[in-house]
C-alpha positions as CSV (number, residue, x, y, z in Angstrom):
1,M,0.1,0.0,0.0
2,T,1.6,3.2,-1.1
3,A,1.5,6.6,0.6
4,V,-1.9,8.1,1.0
5,P,-2.4,10.7,-1.7
6,P,-3.4,14.4,-1.2
7,P,-7.3,15.0,-0.8
8,T,-9.2,14.6,-4.1
9,T,-11.0,17.6,-5.6
10,A,-14.1,15.8,-6.0
11,L,-15.8,12.6,-4.8
12,P,-16.8,10.2,-7.6
13,S,-20.5,9.6,-8.9
14,P,-23.0,9.6,-7.4
15,T,-22.9,13.0,-6.0
16,L,-22.2,12.3,-2.3
17,G,-23.8,14.1,0.7
18,L,-24.0,13.7,4.5
19,V,-26.9,13.2,6.8
20,E,-27.3,14.7,10.3
21,W,-30.3,15.4,12.3
22,L,-29.9,18.5,14.2
23,R,-32.1,19.3,17.3
24,P,-33.2,22.6,18.6
25,G,-30.3,24.3,20.4
26,D,-27.7,22.3,18.6
27,H,-25.7,25.6,17.6
28,D,-22.4,24.3,18.6
29,R,-22.8,20.9,16.8
30,T,-24.0,22.7,13.9
31,E,-20.7,24.6,13.7
32,A,-18.7,21.5,14.3
33,L,-20.6,19.7,11.5
34,L,-20.0,22.4,9.0
35,A,-16.4,22.5,9.7
36,D,-16.0,18.8,9.2
37,M,-17.8,19.0,6.1
38,K,-15.3,21.6,4.8
39,R,-12.5,19.3,5.8
40,L,-14.0,16.3,4.0
41,G,-14.8,18.5,0.9
42,L,-18.6,17.7,1.1
43,R,-21.2,20.1,0.0
44,H,-24.5,18.4,0.3
45,L,-26.4,18.1,3.7
46,R,-29.5,16.3,4.5
47,T,-31.2,17.3,7.7
48,G,-34.5,17.1,9.3
49,V,-37.1,19.8,9.6
50,S,-39.6,18.7,12.1
51,W,-43.1,20.0,11.5
52,A,-44.0,19.2,15.0
53,D,-41.2,21.2,16.6
54,C,-42.2,24.2,14.3
55,Y,-45.5,24.4,16.2
56,T,-43.5,25.9,19.0
57,E,-41.9,29.4,19.0
58,E,-38.5,27.8,20.0
59,G,-38.7,25.4,17.1
60,R,-39.5,28.0,14.5
61,A,-36.7,30.2,15.7
62,W,-34.3,27.2,15.6
63,Y,-35.1,26.2,12.0
64,A,-35.0,29.8,11.0
65,W,-31.4,30.1,12.3
66,L,-30.4,26.6,11.2
67,L,-31.5,26.9,7.4
68,R,-30.0,30.0,7.0
69,R,-26.7,29.1,8.7
70,L,-26.4,25.8,6.8
71,S,-27.2,27.3,3.5
72,R,-24.3,29.8,3.7
73,E,-21.9,26.8,3.6
74,V,-23.6,23.8,1.9
75,E,-26.5,22.8,-0.3
76,V,-29.3,21.8,2.1
77,L,-31.9,19.1,1.6
78,P,-34.5,19.5,4.3
79,C,-36.5,16.4,5.1
80,V,-39.8,17.7,6.5
81,T,-41.5,15.1,8.7
82,Y,-43.4,14.5,12.1
83,T,-46.9,15.6,12.4
84,P,-47.5,17.9,15.3
85,P,-49.4,15.5,17.8
86,S,-52.2,18.2,18.4
87,I,-53.3,18.0,14.7
88,G,-52.8,14.3,14.3
89,E,-55.4,11.5,14.0
90,F,-54.0,10.4,17.5
91,P,-51.5,12.4,19.6
92,K,-48.1,11.1,18.1
93,T,-45.8,12.6,15.5
94,C,-46.2,9.3,13.2
95,A,-49.9,9.8,13.0
96,P,-51.6,11.1,9.7
97,P,-52.9,14.7,10.0
98,R,-56.5,14.9,10.5
99,D,-56.6,17.5,7.5
100,L,-54.0,16.1,5.0
101,K,-53.7,19.5,3.4
102,A,-52.1,20.9,6.5
103,Y,-48.7,19.4,5.5
104,A,-48.8,21.4,2.2
105,D,-49.8,24.4,4.1
106,F,-46.8,24.0,6.3
107,L,-44.4,23.6,3.4
108,D,-45.9,26.6,1.9
109,V,-45.1,28.8,5.0
110,L,-41.6,27.2,5.2
111,V,-40.9,28.3,1.6
112,T,-42.3,31.6,2.1
113,E,-39.9,32.3,5.1
114,H,-36.9,30.2,4.1
115,G,-37.2,29.2,0.4
116,D,-34.0,30.9,-0.6
117,C,-32.1,28.3,1.6
118,F,-32.9,25.3,-0.5
119,E,-33.8,24.0,-3.9
120,W,-35.1,20.5,-3.0
121,L,-37.3,19.2,-0.2
122,E,-37.8,15.6,0.8
123,L,-41.4,14.9,1.6
124,W,-41.5,12.7,4.8
125,N,-38.9,10.2,6.0
126,E,-39.2,6.4,5.8
127,P,-42.9,6.1,5.5
128,N,-42.7,2.4,5.9
129,N,-41.2,2.9,9.3
130,L,-43.8,2.9,12.2
131,N,-41.9,5.5,14.1
132,D,-42.3,8.0,11.1
133,W,-45.7,7.0,9.6
134,D,-48.2,4.6,11.4
135,W,-49.4,2.8,8.2
136,R,-51.6,0.5,10.4
137,V,-54.2,3.4,10.3
138,D,-53.5,3.8,6.6
139,P,-53.2,0.2,5.2
140,A,-54.0,1.2,1.6
141,W,-51.7,4.1,1.9
142,G,-54.4,6.5,0.5
143,K,-54.0,9.1,3.2
144,F,-50.1,9.2,2.7
145,A,-50.4,9.4,-0.9
146,H,-53.1,12.1,-0.9
147,M,-50.8,14.1,1.6
148,I,-47.9,13.8,-0.9
149,V,-50.0,14.7,-4.0
150,L,-51.1,18.0,-2.3
151,A,-47.5,18.9,-1.0
152,S,-45.6,18.0,-4.2
153,H,-47.8,19.8,-6.6
154,W,-47.9,22.9,-4.3
155,M,-44.1,22.7,-4.1
156,H,-44.0,22.7,-7.8
157,Q,-46.1,25.9,-7.9
158,R,-43.5,27.4,-5.5
159,G,-40.7,26.5,-7.8
160,K,-39.2,23.6,-5.6
161,K,-38.2,20.2,-6.4
162,T,-39.4,17.3,-4.3
163,V,-38.0,13.9,-3.2
164,L,-40.3,11.2,-2.1
165,G,-39.2,10.0,1.4
166,G,-36.9,7.0,1.4
167,M,-38.0,3.5,2.1
168,C,-36.3,1.1,4.4
169,P,-36.0,-1.7,3.3
170,T,-36.6,-0.9,-0.5
171,D,-40.0,-2.1,-1.8
172,P,-40.7,-1.5,-5.4
173,N,-44.3,-2.5,-4.7
174,W,-44.7,0.4,-2.4
175,V,-43.6,2.7,-5.2
176,A,-45.9,1.1,-7.7
177,R,-48.7,1.8,-5.2
178,M,-47.6,5.3,-5.0
179,A,-47.7,5.6,-8.7
180,E,-51.1,3.9,-8.8
181,L,-52.4,6.4,-6.4
182,G,-51.0,9.3,-8.5
183,A,-48.4,10.4,-5.8
184,L,-45.5,10.5,-8.3
185,G,-47.0,13.0,-10.7
186,A,-45.2,16.0,-9.4
187,I,-42.2,14.2,-7.7
188,D,-38.8,14.9,-9.1
189,A,-36.7,12.2,-7.3
190,V,-37.7,8.9,-5.5
191,S,-35.3,7.9,-2.7
192,L,-34.1,4.8,-1.1
193,H,-32.7,4.1,2.4
194,G,-30.4,1.1,3.2
195,F,-28.2,-0.1,6.0
196,P,-26.3,-3.1,4.7
197,G,-24.9,-5.3,7.5
198,T,-26.7,-3.4,10.2
199,W,-30.5,-3.8,9.6
200,T,-30.5,-5.1,6.0
201,H,-29.2,-8.7,5.5
202,D,-31.0,-9.9,2.3
203,G,-27.7,-9.5,0.1
204,A,-29.5,-7.4,-2.4
205,T,-27.1,-4.9,-4.2
206,W,-27.8,-1.3,-4.8
207,A,-27.8,-2.1,-8.4
208,R,-30.6,-4.6,-8.0
209,Q,-32.5,-2.3,-5.8
210,A,-32.3,0.5,-8.1
211,E,-33.1,-1.6,-11.1
212,D,-36.4,-2.7,-9.4
213,V,-37.5,0.8,-8.6
214,R,-36.5,2.2,-11.9
215,A,-38.8,-0.2,-13.6
216,V,-41.6,1.4,-11.7
217,L,-40.5,4.8,-12.6
218,A,-40.3,3.9,-16.2
219,T,-44.1,3.7,-16.2
220,Q,-44.3,7.4,-15.6
221,D,-44.5,9.9,-18.4
222,R,-41.8,12.2,-17.0
223,P,-38.3,11.5,-15.8
224,I,-37.7,11.0,-12.1
225,E,-34.3,10.7,-10.5
226,L,-33.3,7.9,-8.1
227,W,-31.6,8.9,-4.9
228,I,-30.4,7.2,-1.8
229,T,-31.0,9.9,1.0
230,E,-29.9,7.6,3.9
231,A,-27.2,4.9,3.7
232,G,-24.7,3.9,6.6
233,Y,-23.3,1.3,8.9
234,S,-23.5,1.2,12.7
235,T,-20.0,0.3,14.3
236,W,-21.7,-1.0,17.5
237,R,-19.4,-3.9,17.3
238,H,-16.4,-1.7,16.8
239,D,-15.9,-2.8,13.3
240,E,-14.9,0.5,11.6
241,T,-13.3,-1.3,8.7
242,T,-16.7,-2.7,7.8
243,Q,-18.2,0.9,7.8
244,M,-15.5,1.8,5.3
245,E,-16.5,-1.2,3.1
246,V,-20.2,-0.3,3.2
247,F,-19.3,3.3,2.2
248,L,-17.4,2.1,-0.8
249,D,-20.2,-0.1,-1.8
250,L,-22.5,3.0,-1.8
251,L,-20.4,4.9,-4.1
252,K,-21.0,2.2,-6.7
253,A,-24.7,2.6,-6.4
254,P,-26.4,3.5,-10.0
255,V,-28.2,6.7,-8.5
256,E,-27.8,10.3,-9.1
257,R,-27.4,11.3,-5.6
258,A,-26.3,9.3,-2.3
259,Y,-26.3,10.5,1.3
260,W,-24.2,9.0,4.1
261,Y,-25.7,8.5,7.5
262,A,-24.3,10.0,9.7
263,W,-21.8,12.6,10.7
264,S,-21.8,11.9,14.4
265,D,-22.8,9.0,16.6
266,L,-26.0,9.6,18.7
267,H,-24.9,10.8,22.3
268,K,-25.4,8.1,24.9
269,D,-27.8,10.3,26.9
270,V,-30.2,10.8,24.0
271,A,-33.0,8.6,23.2
272,S,-33.3,7.2,19.7
273,Q,-36.6,6.8,17.9
274,E,-36.8,3.3,19.4
275,G,-36.4,4.6,22.8
276,F,-33.4,4.9,25.2
277,H,-30.8,2.2,24.2
278,V,-33.6,-0.1,23.2
279,D,-31.5,-0.9,20.0
280,E,-27.8,-0.1,20.4
281,R,-27.2,0.0,16.7
282,H,-28.9,3.5,16.6
283,Y,-26.0,5.0,18.5
284,H,-22.9,4.3,16.4
285,F,-23.7,5.3,12.8
286,G,-21.4,8.4,12.8
287,L,-18.0,9.2,11.1
288,R,-16.9,10.3,14.6
289,T,-18.0,9.7,18.2
290,P,-19.8,12.3,20.4
291,E,-16.7,12.9,22.2
292,G,-14.9,13.8,19.1
293,R,-12.8,10.7,18.0
294,E,-12.7,10.5,14.3
295,K,-13.4,7.0,13.0
296,L,-11.4,5.4,10.5
297,L,-13.4,6.4,7.6
298,F,-13.4,10.1,8.6
299,R,-9.6,10.0,9.0
300,L,-9.0,8.3,5.5
301,L,-11.5,10.8,3.7
302,E,-9.7,13.7,5.1
303,K,-6.3,12.4,4.4
304,G,-6.7,11.4,0.9
305,G,-10.4,11.3,-0.2
306,V,-12.1,8.1,-1.7
307,E,-8.8,6.9,-3.0
308,A,-7.4,6.7,0.4
309,V,-10.3,4.6,1.6
310,R,-9.8,2.3,-1.4
311,Q,-6.2,1.9,-0.8
312,V,-6.9,0.6,2.9
313,D,-9.7,-1.6,1.7
314,A,-7.5,-3.1,-0.7
315,A,-4.9,-3.8,1.9
316,L,-7.4,-5.4,4.2
317,G,-8.5,-7.6,1.3
318,H,-4.7,-8.6,0.8
319,K,-4.2,-12.4,0.7
320,P,-0.5,-13.6,1.1
321,L,1.0,-16.2,-1.1
322,A,1.3,-19.6,0.3
323,T,4.7,-19.9,2.0
324,P,6.7,-23.1,2.9
325,H,6.2,-23.1,6.6
326,L,2.5,-23.1,6.2
327,A,2.8,-26.0,3.7
328,R,4.7,-27.7,6.6
329,G,1.7,-27.3,9.0
330,E,3.3,-24.5,10.9
331,K,0.8,-22.2,12.6
332,P,0.9,-18.4,12.1
333,V,1.7,-15.9,14.8
334,L,-1.3,-13.6,15.8
335,V,-0.3,-10.1,16.8
336,T,-3.3,-8.4,18.4
337,G,-3.0,-4.5,17.8
338,G,-0.7,-5.5,15.2
339,A,-0.9,-2.2,13.2
340,G,0.0,-0.2,16.3
341,F,3.4,1.1,17.3
342,L,4.5,-2.0,19.2
343,G,2.6,-4.5,17.1
344,S,4.0,-3.2,13.8
345,N,7.5,-3.5,15.0
346,L,6.9,-6.9,16.2
347,A,5.1,-8.0,13.1
348,H,7.9,-6.6,11.1
349,R,10.5,-8.6,13.0
350,L,8.5,-11.9,12.7
351,A,7.8,-11.4,8.9
352,S,11.6,-10.7,8.4
353,Q,12.3,-14.1,9.8
354,G,9.9,-15.7,7.3
355,R,7.0,-16.4,9.8
356,H,3.5,-15.9,8.7
357,V,1.8,-13.0,10.8
358,L,-1.9,-12.4,11.3
359,V,-2.1,-8.6,12.0
360,Y,-5.3,-8.1,14.1
361,D,-6.3,-4.6,14.5
362,T,-9.4,-2.5,14.5
363,L,-7.4,0.5,12.7
364,S,-9.3,2.8,15.2
365,R,-6.1,4.7,16.3
366,A,-4.8,7.4,14.0
367,G,-1.7,6.5,11.9
368,V,-2.0,2.7,12.2
369,E,-3.3,2.5,8.6
370,D,0.1,3.8,7.5
371,N,1.9,1.2,9.7
372,L,-0.3,-1.5,7.9
373,G,0.7,-0.3,4.6
374,W,4.3,-0.3,5.6
375,L,4.1,-4.0,6.6
376,L,2.4,-5.1,3.4
377,D,4.8,-3.1,1.3
378,A,7.7,-4.8,3.2
379,H,6.5,-8.3,3.5
380,P,3.5,-8.9,1.0
381,D,4.0,-12.8,1.4
382,H,4.0,-13.0,5.2
383,I,1.5,-10.3,6.5
384,E,-2.1,-11.1,6.7
385,P,-4.2,-8.3,7.7
386,V,-7.3,-9.4,10.0
387,P,-9.6,-6.4,10.6
388,G,-11.3,-6.9,14.2
389,D,-11.6,-5.5,17.6
390,I,-10.8,-7.6,20.8
391,R,-14.2,-6.8,22.1
392,D,-15.7,-9.1,19.5
393,R,-15.4,-12.4,21.3
394,W,-16.5,-14.5,18.2
395,R,-14.3,-12.8,15.9
396,I,-11.2,-13.1,18.1
397,R,-12.0,-16.7,19.0
398,D,-11.8,-17.9,15.4
399,V,-8.4,-16.1,14.8
400,V,-6.7,-17.2,18.1
401,K,-7.5,-20.8,17.2
402,Q,-5.5,-20.6,14.0
403,A,-2.4,-19.3,15.8
404,G,0.6,-21.0,17.4
405,T,1.6,-18.0,19.2
406,V,-0.4,-15.0,20.4
407,F,1.2,-11.7,21.3
408,H,-1.7,-9.8,22.9
409,L,-0.8,-6.2,22.5
410,A,-4.1,-4.6,21.7
411,A,-5.4,-2.3,24.4
412,Q,-6.7,1.1,25.6
413,V,-3.3,2.6,26.2
414,A,-3.8,6.0,28.1
415,V,-4.5,6.6,31.8
416,T,-6.3,9.8,31.1
417,T,-8.6,8.1,28.5
418,S,-9.4,5.5,31.2
419,V,-10.4,8.3,33.7
420,A,-12.6,9.9,31.0
421,D,-14.3,6.7,30.0
422,P,-13.6,3.8,32.4
423,R,-16.3,1.6,30.9
424,E,-14.5,1.5,27.6
425,D,-11.3,0.9,29.3
426,F,-12.7,-2.0,31.0
427,D,-14.2,-3.4,28.1
428,I,-11.2,-3.4,26.1
429,N,-8.4,-4.1,28.5
430,L,-10.1,-6.6,30.9
431,G,-12.9,-7.9,28.8
432,G,-10.7,-8.0,25.6
433,V,-8.1,-10.1,27.5
434,M,-10.7,-12.5,28.7
435,N,-12.0,-13.0,25.2
436,V,-8.3,-13.9,24.1
437,L,-7.7,-16.3,27.1
438,E,-10.9,-18.1,26.6
439,A,-10.3,-18.5,22.9
440,A,-6.8,-19.8,23.7
441,R,-8.3,-22.3,26.2
442,E,-11.1,-23.5,23.8
443,A,-8.4,-24.2,21.2
444,A,-7.5,-27.9,20.5
445,T,-3.8,-27.0,21.1
446,P,-3.6,-23.7,23.1
447,P,-1.3,-21.3,21.6
448,K,1.7,-19.6,23.5
449,L,0.5,-16.3,24.7
450,V,2.6,-13.2,25.8
451,F,0.6,-10.4,27.3
452,A,1.6,-6.8,27.4
453,S,0.9,-5.4,30.8
454,T,2.3,-2.1,32.3
455,N,4.1,-0.8,35.3
456,K,1.0,1.1,36.2
457,V,-0.3,-2.0,38.2
458,Y,2.1,-0.8,40.9
459,G,0.1,2.3,41.4
460,A,2.0,5.4,42.8
461,L,4.6,3.4,44.6
462,A,3.7,5.2,47.7
463,S,5.5,2.8,49.8
464,V,8.8,3.6,48.2
465,E,10.4,6.6,50.2
466,M,11.9,9.2,47.9
467,M,14.3,12.1,48.0
468,E,14.3,15.1,45.5
469,E,17.4,16.0,43.6
470,A,17.9,19.0,41.3
471,T,16.4,17.3,38.2
472,R,14.9,14.0,39.3
473,H,13.3,12.0,42.2
474,Q,15.2,9.0,43.5
475,P,14.5,6.3,46.0
476,L,16.1,6.5,49.4
477,N,16.8,2.8,49.4
478,P,20.1,2.3,47.5
479,L,19.2,-1.3,46.6
480,V,15.9,-0.1,44.9
481,R,18.0,2.7,43.2
482,R,20.5,0.3,41.9
483,H,18.2,-2.5,40.8
484,G,14.8,-1.0,40.2
485,V,11.3,-2.1,41.3
486,P,11.1,-5.9,41.4
487,E,7.9,-8.1,40.7
488,S,7.5,-8.6,44.4
489,Q,6.4,-5.0,44.8
490,P,2.8,-5.4,45.9
491,L,0.2,-4.4,43.2
492,D,-1.7,-1.3,43.9
493,L,-4.2,-0.7,41.1
494,Y,-4.6,3.0,40.8
495,S,-6.6,4.6,38.0
496,P,-9.3,2.7,35.9
497,Y,-6.2,1.8,33.4
498,G,-4.2,0.4,36.2
499,C,-7.3,-1.6,37.4
500,S,-8.1,-3.1,34.0
501,K,-4.5,-3.8,33.1
502,G,-3.8,-5.3,36.6
503,G,-7.0,-7.4,36.4
504,A,-5.9,-8.5,33.1
505,D,-2.5,-9.2,34.1
506,Q,-3.9,-11.5,37.0
507,Y,-6.2,-13.4,34.6
508,V,-3.4,-14.4,32.4
509,I,-1.3,-15.6,35.3
510,D,-4.3,-17.6,36.6
511,H,-5.2,-19.1,33.4
512,A,-1.7,-20.3,33.1
513,R,-2.0,-21.8,36.7
514,I,-5.5,-23.2,36.6
515,Y,-5.9,-24.2,32.9
516,G,-2.3,-24.8,32.0
517,L,-2.1,-22.3,29.4
518,P,1.4,-21.5,28.0
519,A,1.3,-17.7,29.0
520,C,3.1,-15.1,30.6
521,V,2.9,-11.4,31.3
522,F,5.3,-8.3,30.7
523,R,4.8,-5.4,32.9
524,M,6.3,-2.8,30.7
525,S,7.8,0.6,31.3
526,C,8.1,3.4,28.8
527,L,8.6,2.2,25.3
528,Y,9.5,4.3,22.3
529,G,11.0,4.1,18.9
530,P,10.1,4.3,15.2
531,R,6.4,4.1,14.1
532,Q,5.2,5.7,17.3
533,F,2.8,8.5,16.8
534,G,3.1,9.9,20.4
535,T,0.5,12.1,22.0
536,E,0.3,14.0,25.3
537,D,-1.6,11.0,26.8
538,Q,0.4,8.2,25.5
539,G,3.9,7.7,23.9
540,W,5.5,10.6,25.7
541,V,9.2,10.2,24.4
542,A,7.9,10.4,20.7
543,H,5.4,13.3,21.7
544,F,8.2,15.3,23.2
545,M,10.4,14.7,20.1
546,I,7.8,15.9,17.7
547,R,6.9,18.8,19.6
548,A,10.5,19.8,20.0
549,L,11.1,19.3,16.3
550,K,8.1,21.4,15.5
551,G,9.3,24.2,17.8
552,E,6.1,23.6,19.9
553,P,5.8,23.9,23.8
554,I,5.6,20.9,25.9
555,T,3.3,20.6,29.0
556,L,4.6,18.6,31.9
557,Y,2.1,17.5,34.4
558,G,3.7,17.7,37.9
559,D,7.4,19.0,38.5
560,G,9.0,17.2,35.6
561,K,11.3,15.3,37.9
562,Q,9.4,12.0,37.5
563,V,11.9,9.3,36.4
564,R,11.2,6.5,34.0
565,D,13.4,3.8,32.5
566,V,12.9,4.2,28.7
567,L,13.2,1.0,26.5
568,F,13.7,1.0,22.8
569,V,11.2,-0.9,20.8
570,D,13.9,-3.3,19.3
571,D,14.8,-4.4,22.8
572,V,11.2,-5.2,23.8
573,V,10.7,-7.2,20.5
574,D,13.8,-9.2,21.6
575,A,12.3,-9.8,24.9
576,W,8.9,-11.1,23.6
577,L,10.6,-13.5,21.1
578,L,12.7,-14.9,24.0
579,A,9.6,-15.3,26.1
580,E,8.2,-17.3,23.2
581,R,11.3,-19.5,22.8
582,H,11.5,-20.1,26.6
583,M,7.8,-20.3,27.3
584,E,8.2,-23.4,29.6
585,A,10.5,-21.5,31.9
586,V,8.5,-18.3,32.0
587,R,4.9,-19.6,31.9
588,G,2.5,-18.3,34.5
589,T,5.0,-15.4,35.5
590,A,4.8,-11.7,35.3
591,F,8.1,-9.8,34.6
592,N,9.0,-6.2,34.8
593,I,10.5,-5.2,31.4
594,G,12.0,-1.8,30.8
595,G,15.4,0.0,30.1
596,G,16.4,-0.5,33.9
597,P,18.7,1.8,35.9
598,A,21.0,2.3,33.0
599,N,18.3,4.0,30.9
600,A,16.6,5.9,33.8
601,V,15.8,9.5,32.8
602,S,13.6,12.3,34.2
603,L,11.1,14.2,32.1
604,L,13.3,17.3,32.4
605,E,16.5,15.4,31.5
606,A,14.7,13.9,28.5
607,I,13.5,17.3,27.4
608,D,17.2,18.5,27.5
609,A,18.5,15.5,25.5
610,I,15.7,15.8,23.0
611,G,16.3,19.6,22.7
612,D,19.8,18.9,21.9
613,L,18.9,16.5,19.1
614,A,16.3,18.9,17.7
615,G,18.7,21.7,17.7
616,R,16.4,23.7,20.2
617,R,15.1,23.2,23.6
618,P,11.3,23.5,23.6
619,E,9.3,25.8,25.8
620,V,8.2,23.9,28.9
621,R,4.9,24.6,30.6
622,F,3.6,23.0,33.8
623,G,0.2,21.6,34.7
624,D,-1.3,19.9,37.8
625,W,-0.1,16.4,38.8
626,R,-2.1,13.5,37.2
627,P,-3.9,11.0,39.7
628,G,-1.5,8.2,40.6
629,D,1.6,9.4,38.8
630,Q,4.7,7.7,39.9
631,L,7.6,10.0,41.1
632,W,10.0,7.2,40.1
633,Y,9.6,4.0,38.3
634,V,12.4,1.8,37.0
635,S,12.1,-1.8,36.2
636,D,14.2,-4.4,37.9
637,T,14.6,-6.8,35.0
638,R,16.9,-9.3,36.5
639,A,14.3,-12.1,36.9
640,F,13.7,-12.2,33.1
641,Q,17.5,-11.9,32.3
642,A,18.1,-14.9,34.5
643,L,15.8,-17.1,32.7
644,T,16.5,-16.0,29.1
645,G,19.8,-13.9,29.0
646,W,17.9,-10.8,27.8
647,R,19.1,-7.2,28.5
648,P,18.7,-3.9,26.8
649,Q,21.1,-3.2,23.9
650,V,20.1,0.3,22.9
651,E,21.2,3.1,25.2
652,A,18.6,6.0,25.6
653,A,20.9,8.4,23.7
654,D,21.2,6.3,20.7
655,G,17.5,5.4,20.9
656,F,16.4,9.0,21.0
657,R,18.7,9.8,18.1
658,R,17.1,7.0,16.0
659,L,13.6,8.0,16.8
660,R,14.5,11.5,15.7
661,D,15.9,10.4,12.6
662,W,12.8,8.3,11.8
663,L,10.4,11.1,12.6
664,V,12.3,13.6,10.4
665,G,12.7,11.0,7.6
666,H,9.1,10.3,7.4
667,G,8.0,13.9,7.4
668,I,6.1,13.4,10.7
669,A,7.8,16.4,12.4
670,G,7.4,18.6,9.2
671,L,11.1,18.9,8.8
672,A,13.8,17.8,6.5
673,P,16.8,16.0,8.1
674,A,19.1,19.0,7.3
675,E,16.9,21.3,9.4
676,T,17.5,19.6,12.6
677,G,21.2,19.6,12.4
678,A,23.0,16.4,13.2
679,A,24.1,16.2,16.9
680,S,27.9,16.9,17.3
681,P,30.0,14.4,19.1
682,A,30.0,16.6,22.1
683,R,26.2,16.9,22.0
684,R,25.8,13.1,21.7
685,A,28.0,12.8,24.7
686,K,25.8,15.1,26.7
687,V,22.7,13.2,25.6
688,R,24.3,9.9,26.9
689,R,25.2,11.5,30.2
690,V,21.9,12.8,30.8
691,A,20.2,9.6,29.8
692,V,22.2,7.5,32.1
C-alpha cells in the first residue's frame, strides 16, 4: 500500500452528501458539523425539519437560524417530517394529520420564510417505518399518497423540487402503489434507504434495488431521478473497517445522489426513535464519536479522499501467497494490535524471519493504517491483515484458534482516557483479554500467549520513600535505586487503566496456573521508537520529540522530575521473542520489562536531551499532577534476564537519535533532516550522560 495521496478535488459519482439530524439548540454541533464537512470536501447535507417542533416558538426560531446558517456553507436538503401531535389523528408524530392539506400548508410557510435556503425538499422520512408513519391506520396508503400529492404539486407551484421520502427496506411494490395513487405526478426524485450489514441482510445490491425501482419509474410519463437519501453502517461492534467497506459500496450505487448517514454517533444520553438504548445499533452510525474521536472512514476521507479509503480497503483484502512453513503445517503468529506502534515493529521482525503473521487490528487509532501499509509493502507474502476488535469475542475466537503463538498487545493505552471513560477501558483491557484467554483455552492446542501489561499495576509506589534532587526524584533505598522495582512489589491498582490492566495481568497468570495455558505477562515501562505517533496522553518520548522538532511547547504534569526507564522498541521485541522461545521456563509468571537503571531518565532530563537532538530546547509549561503518577519507576529486569539472558542493547541516547531520524525521515515532524542539524559528538556525549 503506497503513501496516501493528497485530498481529491471531488468525490466520484453519485454526488455524495452527508446526513445529520440537528435538534433545537444544537448550535455548537452545527458549527462543528460544517467545519467537518469543509475538511472532507462535502457540499450536500440532508437534515430534518420537524413539523412538530415548528409548532412551538422555540422550534420555529431554531429552524430559521439553522436553515440560513447551513445554506451559507452547503446545499441543504430539508427532510420535512413528524406530524404535530395536536393535529394528528392520534397524539403522536407518526400519525396522519386530520387535515391532509395541513402538510402542504406548512411547506408553503416554510418556503415563504426560508425558500432561498434550499432548492429541493424531501417529503417525509421512511414512511414504511412505524416511528415515522403509522401505516396501520392507513393500510391502503391512501392518506399518505393524498398528502404527498397535495404537497408535491404545491411545491412545484412554488418553484421547488421534491424527493419522495426514502424507504427502508426498499420495496418497489410500495413505489408502484404510490404511482397507482398518483403520488408520483409531481415528484422529481424517489429515494431509497439502506443499511447493509446493520439492518439489511438480504444481500441485495444497490444495483438490484435501483433496477427494481427504476422499472416502476419507467411507467411514468416524466423523468424521475433515483436517490439514496440515507445509507450507513453502525459500528456498534467496533468494526470501523466494515463501515468503510459499506461506504465504498454505496459509491457504486447507480443513482444520481447518495447521502451517507451520519456525521456523528448519537450521544449516549439521548433517546433514539426506538427509545433509550432499546437498540444499541442506533447509537453508532457516525463518522466520529460524540466525544470527537474520528473513526477510520473520517480520517481516510480527510487524508486522501475516496482513493485513500480504497487503498486501505484493498490492503485489508490482501491475501498472502502460500509460504513453505504453512505448507509444513506450521501455525501463524497472531499479533493483536498488530498495526500499532509496538505491534507493527513486532510483526516486521517476525515477517523478516519468514514467519506468517496475522495482524489483528481495528485500525481505530490514527496513523495505524500507515503502519499496516508499511508492513504489506515490506512483507507482502508474510503479513495477513485481519480487521477486528478484541471486544468481538467470536471474531477473536476464530483467529486465536488458528495461531501457534499470540502476542496480545491490543489495548486502551492511556490513563487519561481511562479516567474519562472507564467503561470503555474496562471492556477493552479486561474484557478483551478474557476473550483472548478463553479463545486460547478452547483451542485444540492452546497457543503460546505473551501479554503486554504495564508498570501502572504498581500504582503510585507510595511505599517507596523518595528524595528530591535537582532534576529528578530518587528512592532513598540504595538497593531499589541500583536495581529498580522488582516483581515482588505489591500491586496497587490506581486509576481505571491500572485496574483493567492489573486485572487482565492476573487473569493471564491464573489461566496459566488453573488451565495450564502457556502464557506469561510483561509489565512494561516506557517504550519508544520508530512508528510511534506519540500524544500527550501516550507515547511521551515521541510526543516530546515531535513537539521539539516543530518548535512547539511541551506541557509537563507535575514538576517534571518524574523518572522512567525508557526502552527502545527493538529491545522489547527481543524480549517477547525470547519469552516465546523459553515459554516453559517463563509460563505463569509476570516480569518487569524496561530499560532498567542504565536507561532511567527524568522528564526534564529527557527534554534537555531531545532539545539537543532537535537543535532547540522546547518551551516547557507545567500543569497539575495527574492522579496516581509515579515519582519514580525503574524496572528491575533481573528475573527475566536470569531465565533468558535478555538485557537492553540500545542506550537511551542512541534510541532518542534513532527516533528523531525516523520522525524527520518520514516527514512526521514537518522537517527535512538538514533542518534539525546532526548532533555533534559533544552533543551526543551530553545526551548519553543525561540519559544515564
